[in-house]
N, CA, C, O and the ligand as a Tripos MOL2 file, in Angstrom:
@<TRIPOS>MOLECULE
protein
  297   295    75     0     0
PROTEIN
NO_CHARGES

@<TRIPOS>ATOM
      1 N           5.3190  -13.1720    5.8480 N.3       1 MET1
      2 CA          5.1860  -11.7030    5.9920 C.3       1 MET1
      3 C           5.9750  -11.3850    7.4430 C.2       1 MET1
      4 O           5.6800  -12.0250    8.4530 O.2       1 MET1
      5 N           6.7580  -10.5880    7.4490 N.am      2 HIS2
      6 CA          7.3620  -10.0210    8.7150 C.3       2 HIS2
      7 C           7.0190   -8.8700    9.2520 C.2       2 HIS2
      8 O           6.3670   -8.1540    8.4920 O.2       2 HIS2
      9 N           7.2810   -8.3470   10.5400 N.am      3 ASP3
     10 CA          6.7170   -7.2510   10.9380 C.3       3 ASP3
     11 C           7.8700   -5.8730   11.1320 C.2       3 ASP3
     12 O           7.6030   -4.8070   11.6850 O.2       3 ASP3
     13 N           9.0810   -6.2300   10.5560 N.am      4 ALA4
     14 CA          9.9870   -5.1740   10.5510 C.3       4 ALA4
     15 C           9.6000   -4.0160    9.9220 C.2       4 ALA4
     16 O           8.8640   -4.1530    8.9450 O.2       4 ALA4
     17 N           9.9610   -2.7800   10.2900 N.am      5 ALA5
     18 CA          9.3890   -1.5690    9.9290 C.3       5 ALA5
     19 C          10.3580   -1.4650    8.4080 C.2       5 ALA5
     20 O          11.5520   -1.7360    8.2810 O.2       5 ALA5
     21 N           9.6560   -1.1140    7.6450 N.am      6 ASP6
     22 CA         10.3210   -1.0200    5.9370 C.3       6 ASP6
     23 C          10.7290    0.3960    5.8020 C.2       6 ASP6
     24 O           9.8590    1.2640    5.7190 O.2       6 ASP6
     25 N          12.1370    0.7300    5.7690 N.am      7 PRO7
     26 CA         12.5630    2.0590    5.6390 C.3       7 PRO7
     27 C          12.0830    2.7930    4.3920 C.2       7 PRO7
     28 O          12.0420    4.0230    4.3510 O.2       7 PRO7
     29 N          11.6850    1.9310    3.2740 N.am      8 PHE8
     30 CA         11.2300    2.6790    1.8930 C.3       8 PHE8
     31 C           9.7490    3.0180    2.3000 C.2       8 PHE8
     32 O           9.2830    3.8950    1.5730 O.2       8 PHE8
     33 N           8.8730    2.5540    3.2790 N.am      9 LEU9
     34 CA          7.6790    3.1740    3.3030 C.3       9 LEU9
     35 C           7.5410    4.0410    4.2710 C.2       9 LEU9
     36 O           8.2020    3.9630    5.3060 O.2       9 LEU9
     37 N           6.5450    5.0920    4.0110 N.am     10 LEU10
     38 CA          6.1650    5.8780    5.0990 C.3      10 LEU10
     39 C           5.1770    5.3850    5.8970 C.2      10 LEU10
     40 O           4.2070    4.9080    5.3090 O.2      10 LEU10
     41 N           5.1770    5.3810    7.1180 N.am     11 PRO11
     42 CA          4.1760    5.0090    7.8990 C.3      11 PRO11
     43 C           3.0070    5.8660    8.2510 C.2      11 PRO11
     44 O           3.2100    7.0730    8.3800 O.2      11 PRO11
     45 N           1.8740    5.4130    8.4130 N.am     12 LEU12
     46 CA          0.5500    6.0100    8.6750 C.3      12 LEU12
     47 C           0.1590    5.6290   10.0170 C.2      12 LEU12
     48 O           0.2010    4.4370   10.3210 O.2      12 LEU12
     49 N          -0.1910    6.4430   10.8000 N.am     13 GLU13
     50 CA         -0.7560    6.0270   12.1280 C.3      13 GLU13
     51 C          -2.1850    5.5060   12.1170 C.2      13 GLU13
     52 O          -3.2170    6.0490   11.7240 O.2      13 GLU13
     53 N          -1.9280    4.0730   12.7610 N.am     14 GLY14
     54 CA         -3.2950    3.4160   12.7120 C.3      14 GLY14
     55 C          -3.4640    2.3140   11.5640 C.2      14 GLY14
     56 O          -4.3990    1.5140   11.5090 O.2      14 GLY14
     57 N          -2.3250    2.4110   10.5910 N.am     15 TYR15
     58 CA         -2.2540    1.6610    9.5160 C.3      15 TYR15
     59 C          -1.0330    0.5810    9.6570 C.2      15 TYR15
     60 O           0.0510    0.7360   10.2200 O.2      15 TYR15
     61 N          -1.4490   -0.3410    9.1000 N.am     16 VAL16
     62 CA         -0.2070   -1.6000    8.7730 C.3      16 VAL16
     63 C          -0.1490   -1.2550    7.2800 C.2      16 VAL16
     64 O          -1.1120   -1.1010    6.5290 O.2      16 VAL16
     65 N           1.3830   -1.1460    6.9360 N.am     17 VAL17
     66 CA          1.7000   -0.8190    5.6740 C.3      17 VAL17
     67 C           2.7740   -1.8020    5.3650 C.2      17 VAL17
     68 O           3.7470   -2.0290    6.0830 O.2      17 VAL17
     69 N           2.4370   -2.4930    3.9590 N.am     18 ARG18
     70 CA          3.6420   -3.4330    3.5650 C.3      18 ARG18
     71 C           4.0820   -3.1590    2.1810 C.2      18 ARG18
     72 O           3.3110   -2.5140    1.4710 O.2      18 ARG18
     73 N           5.1190   -3.5260    1.7360 N.am     19 ARG19
     74 CA          5.5280   -3.5980    0.4650 C.3      19 ARG19
     75 C           5.2570   -4.9120   -0.2470 C.2      19 ARG19
     76 O           5.5920   -5.9980    0.2240 O.2      19 ARG19
     77 N           4.5390   -4.7310   -1.5790 N.am     20 VAL20
     78 CA          4.2810   -6.0710   -2.4050 C.3      20 VAL20
     79 C           5.5190   -5.9340   -3.5450 C.2      20 VAL20
     80 O           5.5870   -5.0740   -4.4240 O.2      20 VAL20
     81 N           6.3770   -6.9090   -3.3110 N.am     21 PRO21
     82 CA          7.5280   -6.8270   -4.4860 C.3      21 PRO21
     83 C           6.9340   -7.2320   -5.7040 C.2      21 PRO21
     84 O           5.8870   -7.8790   -5.7340 O.2      21 PRO21
     85 N           7.5100   -6.9060   -6.6280 N.am     22 ALA22
     86 CA          7.0800   -7.1840   -8.1950 C.3      22 ALA22
     87 C           6.8300   -8.6450   -8.2590 C.2      22 ALA22
     88 O           5.8380   -9.0990   -8.8280 O.2      22 ALA22
     89 N           7.7380   -9.3960   -7.6700 N.am     23 VAL23
     90 CA          7.7080  -11.2600   -7.8470 C.3      23 VAL23
     91 C           6.3340  -11.7180   -7.0730 C.2      23 VAL23
     92 O           5.8190  -12.8300   -7.1930 O.2      23 VAL23
     93 N           5.9450  -10.8730   -6.4300 N.am     24 ARG24
     94 CA          4.5890  -11.2220   -5.5220 C.3      24 ARG24
     95 C           3.5230  -10.5450   -5.9270 C.2      24 ARG24
     96 O           2.4310  -10.7730   -5.4070 O.2      24 ARG24
     97 N           3.6750   -9.5770   -6.9510 N.am     25 ALA25
     98 CA          2.3600   -8.9090   -7.5970 C.3      25 ALA25
     99 C           1.7300   -9.8240   -8.5220 C.2      25 ALA25
    100 O           1.9540   -9.7210   -9.7280 O.2      25 ALA25
    101 N           0.9700  -10.6990   -8.0640 N.am     26 ASP26
    102 CA          0.6360  -11.7040   -9.1570 C.3      26 ASP26
    103 C          -0.8700  -11.4840   -9.7930 C.2      26 ASP26
    104 O          -1.4080  -12.3450  -10.4900 O.2      26 ASP26
    105 N          -1.5200  -10.1410   -9.4440 N.am     27 LYS27
    106 CA         -2.5940   -9.9140  -10.1010 C.3      27 LYS27
    107 C          -3.0760   -8.2870  -10.1920 C.2      27 LYS27
    108 O          -2.7340   -7.4830   -9.3250 O.2      27 LYS27
    109 N          -3.7850   -7.9690  -11.1760 N.am     28 PRO28
    110 CA         -3.9870   -6.4310  -10.9620 C.3      28 PRO28
    111 C          -4.8110   -5.7880  -10.0350 C.2      28 PRO28
    112 O          -5.7350   -6.4700   -9.5920 O.2      28 PRO28
    113 N          -4.6860   -4.5100   -9.5890 N.am     29 TYR29
    114 CA         -5.6400   -3.9790   -8.6430 C.3      29 TYR29
    115 C          -5.8200   -2.5200   -9.1490 C.2      29 TYR29
    116 O          -5.1550   -2.0640  -10.0790 O.2      29 TYR29
    117 N          -6.7500   -1.8320   -8.4830 N.am     30 THR30
    118 CA         -7.0750   -0.5340   -8.8950 C.3      30 THR30
    119 C          -6.6440    0.3990   -7.7000 C.2      30 THR30
    120 O          -7.0570    0.2130   -6.5560 O.2      30 THR30
    121 N          -5.7370    1.4710   -8.0650 N.am     31 CYS31
    122 CA         -5.0470    2.2140   -6.7680 C.3      31 CYS31
    123 C          -6.4540    3.2230   -6.2980 C.2      31 CYS31
    124 O          -7.1300    3.9150   -7.0590 O.2      31 CYS31
    125 N          -6.6260    3.0490   -4.8250 N.am     32 PRO32
    126 CA         -7.7950    3.9850   -4.4960 C.3      32 PRO32
    127 C          -7.5240    5.4100   -4.4930 C.2      32 PRO32
    128 O          -8.4490    6.2220   -4.4660 O.2      32 PRO32
    129 N          -6.3820    5.7350   -4.5180 N.am     33 ALA33
    130 CA         -5.7260    7.1870   -4.7150 C.3      33 ALA33
    131 C          -6.1960    7.7760   -6.1480 C.2      33 ALA33
    132 O          -7.0180    8.6930   -6.1680 O.2      33 ALA33
    133 N          -5.7240    7.2980   -7.2200 N.am     34 CYS34
    134 CA         -5.8310    7.8950   -8.4040 C.3      34 CYS34
    135 C          -6.5850    7.1440   -9.3160 C.2      34 CYS34
    136 O          -6.8540    7.5880  -10.4320 O.2      34 CYS34
    137 N          -7.0230    5.8120   -8.8470 N.am     35 GLY35
    138 CA         -8.1040    5.2690   -9.8360 C.3      35 GLY35
    139 C          -7.6490    4.5710  -11.0500 C.2      35 GLY35
    140 O          -8.3800    4.1270  -11.9350 O.2      35 GLY35
    141 N          -6.2980    4.5180  -10.9960 N.am     36 ASN36
    142 CA         -5.6090    4.0340  -12.1490 C.3      36 ASN36
    143 C          -4.9860    2.6840  -11.8230 C.2      36 ASN36
    144 O          -4.6490    2.5370  -10.6480 O.2      36 ASN36
    145 N          -4.7490    1.5430  -12.7670 N.am     37 PRO37
    146 CA         -4.5100    0.3160  -12.2930 C.3      37 PRO37
    147 C          -3.0890    0.2420  -11.9770 C.2      37 PRO37
    148 O          -2.1700    0.9160  -12.4410 O.2      37 PRO37
    149 N          -3.0630   -0.7170  -11.0870 N.am     38 ILE38
    150 CA         -1.5420   -1.2220  -11.0040 C.3      38 ILE38
    151 C          -1.5040   -2.6570  -11.4720 C.2      38 ILE38
    152 O          -2.3050   -3.4600  -10.9920 O.2      38 ILE38
    153 N          -0.5280   -3.0680  -12.4750 N.am     39 GLY39
    154 CA         -0.4690   -4.0510  -13.1810 C.3      39 GLY39
    155 C          -0.0460   -5.0910  -12.4080 C.2      39 GLY39
    156 O           0.5800   -4.8650  -11.3720 O.2      39 GLY39
    157 N          -0.3360   -6.3650  -12.8200 N.am     40 ALA40
    158 CA          0.4380   -7.5800  -12.2630 C.3      40 ALA40
    159 C           1.7520   -7.5110  -12.4470 C.2      40 ALA40
    160 O           2.0620   -7.0820  -13.5580 O.2      40 ALA40
    161 N           2.6560   -7.7930  -11.7200 N.am     41 GLY41
    162 CA          3.9770   -7.6700  -11.8080 C.3      41 GLY41
    163 C           4.6690   -6.5060  -11.3630 C.2      41 GLY41
    164 O           5.8830   -6.4750  -11.1660 O.2      41 GLY41
    165 N           3.6720   -5.2870  -11.1640 N.am     42 GLU42
    166 CA          4.3460   -4.0410  -10.6340 C.3      42 GLU42
    167 C           4.4440   -4.0140   -9.2270 C.2      42 GLU42
    168 O           3.4420   -4.2830   -8.5650 O.2      42 GLU42
    169 N           5.5680   -3.7110   -8.6470 N.am     43 GLY43
    170 CA          5.6710   -3.6410   -7.1800 C.3      43 GLY43
    171 C           4.9350   -2.4280   -6.6100 C.2      43 GLY43
    172 O           4.9320   -1.3240   -7.1560 O.2      43 GLY43
    173 N           4.3840   -2.6910   -5.6020 N.am     44 HIS44
    174 CA          3.4170   -1.6170   -4.9020 C.3      44 HIS44
    175 C           3.1040   -1.6580   -3.5560 C.2      44 HIS44
    176 O           3.8500   -2.4360   -2.9620 O.2      44 HIS44
    177 N           2.3470   -1.1600   -2.8980 N.am     45 VAL45
    178 CA          2.1420   -0.9810   -1.4790 C.3      45 VAL45
    179 C           0.7510   -1.4210   -1.0910 C.2      45 VAL45
    180 O          -0.2420   -1.0160   -1.6960 O.2      45 VAL45
    181 N           0.6890   -2.3420    0.0350 N.am     46 VAL46
    182 CA         -0.7950   -2.5620    0.6150 C.3      46 VAL46
    183 C          -0.7200   -2.0020    1.7900 C.2      46 VAL46
    184 O           0.3400   -1.8450    2.3970 O.2      46 VAL46
    185 N          -1.9890   -1.6120    2.2510 N.am     47 ALA47
    186 CA         -2.2170   -1.1020    3.5010 C.3      47 ALA47
    187 C          -3.6470   -1.0630    4.1760 C.2      47 ALA47
    188 O          -4.6450   -0.6740    3.5690 O.2      47 ALA47
    189 N          -3.6560   -1.4260    5.2590 N.am     48 TRP48
    190 CA         -5.0010   -1.8030    6.0070 C.3      48 TRP48
    191 C          -4.9660   -0.9540    7.5620 C.2      48 TRP48
    192 O          -4.0040   -0.7850    8.3110 O.2      48 TRP48
    193 N          -6.1060   -0.5980    7.6830 N.am     49 PRO49
    194 CA         -6.2260   -0.2370    9.1500 C.3      49 PRO49
    195 C          -5.9880   -1.2610   10.0050 C.2      49 PRO49
    196 O          -6.4230   -2.3800    9.7350 O.2      49 PRO49
    197 N          -5.2430   -1.0170   11.1890 N.am     50 GLU50
    198 CA         -4.9340   -2.1760   12.2560 C.3      50 GLU50
    199 C          -6.1740   -2.7090   12.6540 C.2      50 GLU50
    200 O          -7.1810   -2.0570   12.9300 O.2      50 GLU50
    201 N          -6.0340   -4.0300   12.6680 N.am     51 GLU51
    202 CA         -7.4220   -4.9770   13.1550 C.3      51 GLU51
    203 C          -8.3440   -5.0980   11.9920 C.2      51 GLU51
    204 O          -9.2890   -5.8540   12.2170 O.2      51 GLU51
    205 N          -8.3240   -4.5930   10.8870 N.am     52 GLU52
    206 CA         -9.1290   -4.5610    9.8740 C.3      52 GLU52
    207 C          -8.6640   -4.9420    8.4570 C.2      52 GLU52
    208 O          -8.8960   -4.3310    7.4140 O.2      52 GLU52
    209 N          -7.9160   -6.1480    8.6410 N.am     53 VAL53
    210 CA         -7.1670   -6.3970    7.5300 C.3      53 VAL53
    211 C          -7.9380   -6.5820    6.1490 C.2      53 VAL53
    212 O          -7.3770   -6.5410    5.0540 O.2      53 VAL53
    213 N          -9.4430   -6.8140    6.3700 N.am     54 GLU54
    214 CA        -10.4660   -7.1290    5.1520 C.3      54 GLU54
    215 C         -10.6500   -5.8130    4.3770 C.2      54 GLU54
    216 O         -11.1990   -5.7510    3.2770 O.2      54 GLU54
    217 N         -10.0740   -4.6280    5.1420 N.am     55 LEU55
    218 CA        -10.3180   -3.1860    4.2970 C.3      55 LEU55
    219 C          -8.7920   -3.0420    3.6370 C.2      55 LEU55
    220 O          -8.5410   -1.8940    3.2700 O.2      55 LEU55
    221 N          -7.9500   -3.8220    3.4700 N.am     56 ARG56
    222 CA         -6.6060   -3.4570    2.7420 C.3      56 ARG56
    223 C          -6.8540   -3.1060    1.3560 C.2      56 ARG56
    224 O          -7.6640   -3.6910    0.6360 O.2      56 ARG56
    225 N          -6.1340   -2.1390    1.0140 N.am     57 ARG57
    226 CA         -5.9610   -1.7100   -0.3640 C.3      57 ARG57
    227 C          -4.6380   -1.6590   -0.8600 C.2      57 ARG57
    228 O          -3.6370   -1.6090   -0.1450 O.2      57 ARG57
    229 N          -4.6510   -1.6750   -2.1550 N.am     58 HIS58
    230 CA         -3.2820   -1.6600   -2.9820 C.3      58 HIS58
    231 C          -2.9000   -0.3170   -3.5620 C.2      58 HIS58
    232 O          -3.7080    0.3000   -4.2560 O.2      58 HIS58
    233 N          -1.8520    0.0930   -3.3340 N.am     59 TRP59
    234 CA         -1.5320    1.5490   -3.6700 C.3      59 TRP59
    235 C          -0.4530    1.6300   -4.6350 C.2      59 TRP59
    236 O           0.3080    0.6630   -4.6680 O.2      59 TRP59
    237 N          -0.2340    2.6230   -5.4470 N.am     60 HIS60
    238 CA          1.0950    2.9620   -6.1270 C.3      60 HIS60
    239 C           1.8050    3.2700   -4.9620 C.2      60 HIS60
    240 O           1.2940    3.6230   -3.9000 O.2      60 HIS60
    241 N           3.1710    3.1050   -5.2240 N.am     61 HIS61
    242 CA          4.0790    3.7120   -4.2550 C.3      61 HIS61
    243 C           4.0890    5.0760   -4.1470 C.2      61 HIS61
    244 O           4.2610    5.6410   -3.0670 O.2      61 HIS61
    245 N           3.9120    5.6700   -5.2230 N.am     62 HIS62
    246 CA          3.8690    7.3630   -5.1330 C.3      62 HIS62
    247 C           2.6580    7.8370   -4.4600 C.2      62 HIS62
    248 O           2.6360    8.7840   -3.6750 O.2      62 HIS62
    249 N           1.6660    7.1380   -4.8050 N.am     63 CYS63
    250 CA          0.1930    7.5410   -4.3990 C.3      63 CYS63
    251 C           0.4640    7.4690   -2.7620 C.2      63 CYS63
    252 O           0.2840    8.4510   -2.0430 O.2      63 CYS63
    253 N           0.9750    6.0210   -2.1990 N.am     64 TRP64
    254 CA          0.9870    5.9950   -0.8790 C.3      64 TRP64
    255 C           1.7110    7.0490   -0.0310 C.2      64 TRP64
    256 O           1.4070    7.4650    1.0860 O.2      64 TRP64
    257 N           2.8060    7.4040   -0.8740 N.am     65 ARG65
    258 CA          3.6400    8.3350   -0.0650 C.3      65 ARG65
    259 C           3.0330    9.6330    0.0700 C.2      65 ARG65
    260 O           3.4380   10.3440    0.9900 O.2      65 ARG65
    261 N           2.0770   10.0860   -0.7380 N.am     66 ILE66
    262 CA          1.4150   11.4840   -0.9520 C.3      66 ILE66
    263 C           0.4590   11.4830    0.3100 C.2      66 ILE66
    264 O           0.3010   12.4120    1.1020 O.2      66 ILE66
    265 N          -0.1580   10.2100    0.3270 N.am     67 ALA67
    266 CA         -1.2630    9.9870    1.3930 C.3      67 ALA67
    267 C          -0.6460   10.0560    2.9090 C.2      67 ALA67
    268 O          -1.0770   10.7410    3.8370 O.2      67 ALA67
    269 N           0.3540    9.2640    2.9170 N.am     68 ALA68
    270 CA          0.9270    9.3140    4.0550 C.3      68 ALA68
    271 C           1.6700   10.6070    4.5000 C.2      68 ALA68
    272 O           1.7460   10.8660    5.7010 O.2      68 ALA68
    273 N           2.1740   11.3570    3.6400 N.am     69 ARG69
    274 CA          2.6450   12.6080    4.0190 C.3      69 ARG69
    275 C           1.5790   13.6560    4.4920 C.2      69 ARG69
    276 O           1.7410   14.5600    5.3110 O.2      69 ARG69
    277 N           0.4290   13.3170    3.7730 N.am     70 ARG70
    278 CA         -0.8000   14.0430    4.1140 C.3      70 ARG70
    279 C          -1.2080   13.7880    5.6170 C.2      70 ARG70
    280 O          -1.6100   14.6540    6.3950 O.2      70 ARG70
    281 N          -1.0590   12.6280    5.8530 N.am     71 GLY71
    282 CA         -1.5940   12.0570    7.2510 C.3      71 GLY71
    283 C          -2.9110   11.4030    7.2970 C.2      71 GLY71
    284 O          -3.4920   11.0730    8.3300 O.2      71 GLY71
    285 N          -3.3950   11.2170    5.9170 N.am     72 ARG72
    286 CA         -4.7640   10.3140    5.9480 C.3      72 ARG72
    287 C          -4.8690    9.8580    4.6300 C.2      72 ARG72
    288 O          -4.1190   10.3150    3.7670 O.2      72 ARG72
    289 N          -5.7490    8.9760    4.3610 N.am     73 ILE73
    290 CA         -6.0560    8.2510    3.0240 C.3      73 ILE73
    291 C          -7.0400    8.4620    2.2850 C.2      73 ILE73
    292 O          -7.1820    7.9250    1.1860 O.2      73 ILE73
    293 N          -8.0140    9.4470    2.9090 N.am     74 ALA74
    294 CA         -9.2410    9.6510    2.2590 C.3      74 ALA74
    295 C          -9.4180   11.1950    2.2610 C.2      74 ALA74
    296 O         -10.4170   11.7030    1.7530 O.2      74 ALA74
    297 ZN         -2.3230    5.5150   -7.5310 Zn       75 ZN75
@<TRIPOS>BOND
     1     1     2 1
     2     2     3 1
     3     3     4 2
     4     3     5 am
     5     5     6 1
     6     6     7 1
     7     7     8 2
     8     7     9 am
     9     9    10 1
    10    10    11 1
    11    11    12 2
    12    11    13 am
    13    13    14 1
    14    14    15 1
    15    15    16 2
    16    15    17 am
    17    17    18 1
    18    18    19 1
    19    19    20 2
    20    19    21 am
    21    21    22 1
    22    22    23 1
    23    23    24 2
    24    23    25 am
    25    25    26 1
    26    26    27 1
    27    27    28 2
    28    27    29 am
    29    29    30 1
    30    30    31 1
    31    31    32 2
    32    31    33 am
    33    33    34 1
    34    34    35 1
    35    35    36 2
    36    35    37 am
    37    37    38 1
    38    38    39 1
    39    39    40 2
    40    39    41 am
    41    41    42 1
    42    42    43 1
    43    43    44 2
    44    43    45 am
    45    45    46 1
    46    46    47 1
    47    47    48 2
    48    47    49 am
    49    49    50 1
    50    50    51 1
    51    51    52 2
    52    51    53 am
    53    53    54 1
    54    54    55 1
    55    55    56 2
    56    55    57 am
    57    57    58 1
    58    58    59 1
    59    59    60 2
    60    59    61 am
    61    61    62 1
    62    62    63 1
    63    63    64 2
    64    63    65 am
    65    65    66 1
    66    66    67 1
    67    67    68 2
    68    67    69 am
    69    69    70 1
    70    70    71 1
    71    71    72 2
    72    71    73 am
    73    73    74 1
    74    74    75 1
    75    75    76 2
    76    75    77 am
    77    77    78 1
    78    78    79 1
    79    79    80 2
    80    79    81 am
    81    81    82 1
    82    82    83 1
    83    83    84 2
    84    83    85 am
    85    85    86 1
    86    86    87 1
    87    87    88 2
    88    87    89 am
    89    89    90 1
    90    90    91 1
    91    91    92 2
    92    91    93 am
    93    93    94 1
    94    94    95 1
    95    95    96 2
    96    95    97 am
    97    97    98 1
    98    98    99 1
    99    99   100 2
   100    99   101 am
   101   101   102 1
   102   102   103 1
   103   103   104 2
   104   103   105 am
   105   105   106 1
   106   106   107 1
   107   107   108 2
   108   107   109 am
   109   109   110 1
   110   110   111 1
   111   111   112 2
   112   111   113 am
   113   113   114 1
   114   114   115 1
   115   115   116 2
   116   115   117 am
   117   117   118 1
   118   118   119 1
   119   119   120 2
   120   119   121 am
   121   121   122 1
   122   122   123 1
   123   123   124 2
   124   123   125 am
   125   125   126 1
   126   126   127 1
   127   127   128 2
   128   127   129 am
   129   129   130 1
   130   130   131 1
   131   131   132 2
   132   131   133 am
   133   133   134 1
   134   134   135 1
   135   135   136 2
   136   135   137 am
   137   137   138 1
   138   138   139 1
   139   139   140 2
   140   139   141 am
   141   141   142 1
   142   142   143 1
   143   143   144 2
   144   143   145 am
   145   145   146 1
   146   146   147 1
   147   147   148 2
   148   147   149 am
   149   149   150 1
   150   150   151 1
   151   151   152 2
   152   151   153 am
   153   153   154 1
   154   154   155 1
   155   155   156 2
   156   155   157 am
   157   157   158 1
   158   158   159 1
   159   159   160 2
   160   159   161 am
   161   161   162 1
   162   162   163 1
   163   163   164 2
   164   163   165 am
   165   165   166 1
   166   166   167 1
   167   167   168 2
   168   167   169 am
   169   169   170 1
   170   170   171 1
   171   171   172 2
   172   171   173 am
   173   173   174 1
   174   174   175 1
   175   175   176 2
   176   175   177 am
   177   177   178 1
   178   178   179 1
   179   179   180 2
   180   179   181 am
   181   181   182 1
   182   182   183 1
   183   183   184 2
   184   183   185 am
   185   185   186 1
   186   186   187 1
   187   187   188 2
   188   187   189 am
   189   189   190 1
   190   190   191 1
   191   191   192 2
   192   191   193 am
   193   193   194 1
   194   194   195 1
   195   195   196 2
   196   195   197 am
   197   197   198 1
   198   198   199 1
   199   199   200 2
   200   199   201 am
   201   201   202 1
   202   202   203 1
   203   203   204 2
   204   203   205 am
   205   205   206 1
   206   206   207 1
   207   207   208 2
   208   207   209 am
   209   209   210 1
   210   210   211 1
   211   211   212 2
   212   211   213 am
   213   213   214 1
   214   214   215 1
   215   215   216 2
   216   215   217 am
   217   217   218 1
   218   218   219 1
   219   219   220 2
   220   219   221 am
   221   221   222 1
   222   222   223 1
   223   223   224 2
   224   223   225 am
   225   225   226 1
   226   226   227 1
   227   227   228 2
   228   227   229 am
   229   229   230 1
   230   230   231 1
   231   231   232 2
   232   231   233 am
   233   233   234 1
   234   234   235 1
   235   235   236 2
   236   235   237 am
   237   237   238 1
   238   238   239 1
   239   239   240 2
   240   239   241 am
   241   241   242 1
   242   242   243 1
   243   243   244 2
   244   243   245 am
   245   245   246 1
   246   246   247 1
   247   247   248 2
   248   247   249 am
   249   249   250 1
   250   250   251 1
   251   251   252 2
   252   251   253 am
   253   253   254 1
   254   254   255 1
   255   255   256 2
   256   255   257 am
   257   257   258 1
   258   258   259 1
   259   259   260 2
   260   259   261 am
   261   261   262 1
   262   262   263 1
   263   263   264 2
   264   263   265 am
   265   265   266 1
   266   266   267 1
   267   267   268 2
   268   267   269 am
   269   269   270 1
   270   270   271 1
   271   271   272 2
   272   271   273 am
   273   273   274 1
   274   274   275 1
   275   275   276 2
   276   275   277 am
   277   277   278 1
   278   278   279 1
   279   279   280 2
   280   279   281 am
   281   281   282 1
   282   282   283 1
   283   283   284 2
   284   283   285 am
   285   285   286 1
   286   286   287 1
   287   287   288 2
   288   287   289 am
   289   289   290 1
   290   290   291 1
   291   291   292 2
   292   291   293 am
   293   293   294 1
   294   294   295 1
   295   295   296 2
@<TRIPOS>SUBSTRUCTURE
     1 MET1         2 RESIDUE 1 A MET
     2 HIS2         6 RESIDUE 1 A HIS
     3 ASP3        10 RESIDUE 1 A ASP
     4 ALA4        14 RESIDUE 1 A ALA
     5 ALA5        18 RESIDUE 1 A ALA
     6 ASP6        22 RESIDUE 1 A ASP
     7 PRO7        26 RESIDUE 1 A PRO
     8 PHE8        30 RESIDUE 1 A PHE
     9 LEU9        34 RESIDUE 1 A LEU
    10 LEU10       38 RESIDUE 1 A LEU
    11 PRO11       42 RESIDUE 1 A PRO
    12 LEU12       46 RESIDUE 1 A LEU
    13 GLU13       50 RESIDUE 1 A GLU
    14 GLY14       54 RESIDUE 1 A GLY
    15 TYR15       58 RESIDUE 1 A TYR
    16 VAL16       62 RESIDUE 1 A VAL
    17 VAL17       66 RESIDUE 1 A VAL
    18 ARG18       70 RESIDUE 1 A ARG
    19 ARG19       74 RESIDUE 1 A ARG
    20 VAL20       78 RESIDUE 1 A VAL
    21 PRO21       82 RESIDUE 1 A PRO
    22 ALA22       86 RESIDUE 1 A ALA
    23 VAL23       90 RESIDUE 1 A VAL
    24 ARG24       94 RESIDUE 1 A ARG
    25 ALA25       98 RESIDUE 1 A ALA
    26 ASP26      102 RESIDUE 1 A ASP
    27 LYS27      106 RESIDUE 1 A LYS
    28 PRO28      110 RESIDUE 1 A PRO
    29 TYR29      114 RESIDUE 1 A TYR
    30 THR30      118 RESIDUE 1 A THR
    31 CYS31      122 RESIDUE 1 A CYS
    32 PRO32      126 RESIDUE 1 A PRO
    33 ALA33      130 RESIDUE 1 A ALA
    34 CYS34      134 RESIDUE 1 A CYS
    35 GLY35      138 RESIDUE 1 A GLY
    36 ASN36      142 RESIDUE 1 A ASN
    37 PRO37      146 RESIDUE 1 A PRO
    38 ILE38      150 RESIDUE 1 A ILE
    39 GLY39      154 RESIDUE 1 A GLY
    40 ALA40      158 RESIDUE 1 A ALA
    41 GLY41      162 RESIDUE 1 A GLY
    42 GLU42      166 RESIDUE 1 A GLU
    43 GLY43      170 RESIDUE 1 A GLY
    44 HIS44      174 RESIDUE 1 A HIS
    45 VAL45      178 RESIDUE 1 A VAL
    46 VAL46      182 RESIDUE 1 A VAL
    47 ALA47      186 RESIDUE 1 A ALA
    48 TRP48      190 RESIDUE 1 A TRP
    49 PRO49      194 RESIDUE 1 A PRO
    50 GLU50      198 RESIDUE 1 A GLU
    51 GLU51      202 RESIDUE 1 A GLU
    52 GLU52      206 RESIDUE 1 A GLU
    53 VAL53      210 RESIDUE 1 A VAL
    54 GLU54      214 RESIDUE 1 A GLU
    55 LEU55      218 RESIDUE 1 A LEU
    56 ARG56      222 RESIDUE 1 A ARG
    57 ARG57      226 RESIDUE 1 A ARG
    58 HIS58      230 RESIDUE 1 A HIS
    59 TRP59      234 RESIDUE 1 A TRP
    60 HIS60      238 RESIDUE 1 A HIS
    61 HIS61      242 RESIDUE 1 A HIS
    62 HIS62      246 RESIDUE 1 A HIS
    63 CYS63      250 RESIDUE 1 A CYS
    64 TRP64      254 RESIDUE 1 A TRP
    65 ARG65      258 RESIDUE 1 A ARG
    66 ILE66      262 RESIDUE 1 A ILE
    67 ALA67      266 RESIDUE 1 A ALA
    68 ALA68      270 RESIDUE 1 A ALA
    69 ARG69      274 RESIDUE 1 A ARG
    70 ARG70      278 RESIDUE 1 A ARG
    71 GLY71      282 RESIDUE 1 A GLY
    72 ARG72      286 RESIDUE 1 A ARG
    73 ILE73      290 RESIDUE 1 A ILE
    74 ALA74      294 RESIDUE 1 A ALA
    75 ZN75       297 GROUP 0 **** ****
């Protein structure tokens, strides 16, 4: 995992945001924003508060975009 900014991801202050490409999406998750599943093999976004990687959550790309534009995730 590298730390270069990803131009496809909207940043959110205080959070680390990374893309999970389809080839690395090896198990299903539930998106915290919409409550719908993110299937294995579906590229998505993972984000966590800086210094709190155990709080990382997996998001749909569009759900993350909405949250980041809003400026908060809850
Ligand atoms: Zn979602």
